[in-house]
C-alpha positions in Angstrom: 111.3 102.8 113.4 108.9 105.8 112.8 105.5 105.8 114.3 102.5 107.7 112.8 100.9 110.0 115.4 98.3 111.5 113.1 97.1 111.2 109.5 94.7 113.7 108.0 93.9 115.4 104.7 95.0 119.0 104.4 94.9 121.8 101.8 98.5 123.1 101.8 99.4 126.7 102.4 102.9 126.3 101.0 104.4 124.1 98.3 105.4 120.6 99.5 107.0 117.4 98.2 105.2 114.1 98.4 107.3 111.7 100.5 106.1 108.7 98.5 107.0 109.9 95.0 109.1 113.1 95.7 107.0 115.2 93.3 106.5 118.8 94.1 103.0 120.1 94.6 102.0 123.8 94.7 100.3 125.6 97.6 96.5 124.8 97.6 97.0 121.1 96.9 95.0 118.5 98.9 97.6 116.2 100.4 97.7 113.8 103.4 99.8 115.2 106.3 101.3 112.5 108.4 102.8 113.5 111.7 105.5 111.0 112.7 107.9 110.3 115.6 111.2 108.6 115.3 114.0 108.6 117.8 112.5 111.4 119.8 112.1 113.6 116.7 108.6 114.6 115.6 108.2 115.6 111.9 105.5 115.9 109.2 105.6 114.3 105.8 103.1 114.9 103.0 101.7 112.2 100.7 99.7 112.8 97.4 96.6 110.9 96.5 98.4 108.6 94.1 100.9 107.4 96.8 98.1 107.0 99.3 96.3 104.7 96.9 99.4 102.7 96.1 100.2 102.3 99.8 96.7 101.1 100.5 96.5 98.7 97.6 100.1 97.6 97.7 101.6 94.8 99.8 103.3 97.0 102.4 103.9 96.3 106.1 104.1 99.0 108.7 107.6 98.1 109.6 108.9 98.3 106.0 111.7 100.8 105.5 110.4 103.5 103.1 112.7 106.2 101.7 111.6 109.4 100.1 110.5 108.8 96.5 110.5 105.0 96.7 106.7 104.7 96.0 107.3 105.5 92.3 109.2 102.2 92.0 105.9 100.3 92.7 104.6 98.6 89.6 101.1 100.0 90.3 102.2 103.7 90.8 102.0 104.9 87.2 98.6 103.2 86.6 97.2 104.8 89.8 98.7 108.2 88.7 97.0 108.0 85.3 93.7 106.9 86.9 93.7 109.6 89.5 95.3 112.5 87.7 94.1 111.6 84.2 97.2 112.6 82.3 100.7 111.4 81.4 103.7 113.0 82.9 
């Protein structure tokens, strides 16, 4: 099980994929950087504002297995995306 060591907003210097929805974001995007530890390995994942909102509002537990891109399967994800980003994909 992964543990979150730090969680902060950053403005990226390079392109990154959001772990929650697997969308690619260009450099200069404000994302949440989560530093995690799992099995002795430390790594950073990035989350977009939409996925952060869905995670906060959704019924998720800290020990729930989450794979890259799974957040898009949440029923609320598209509604949150339109509300935050204001456009359809």
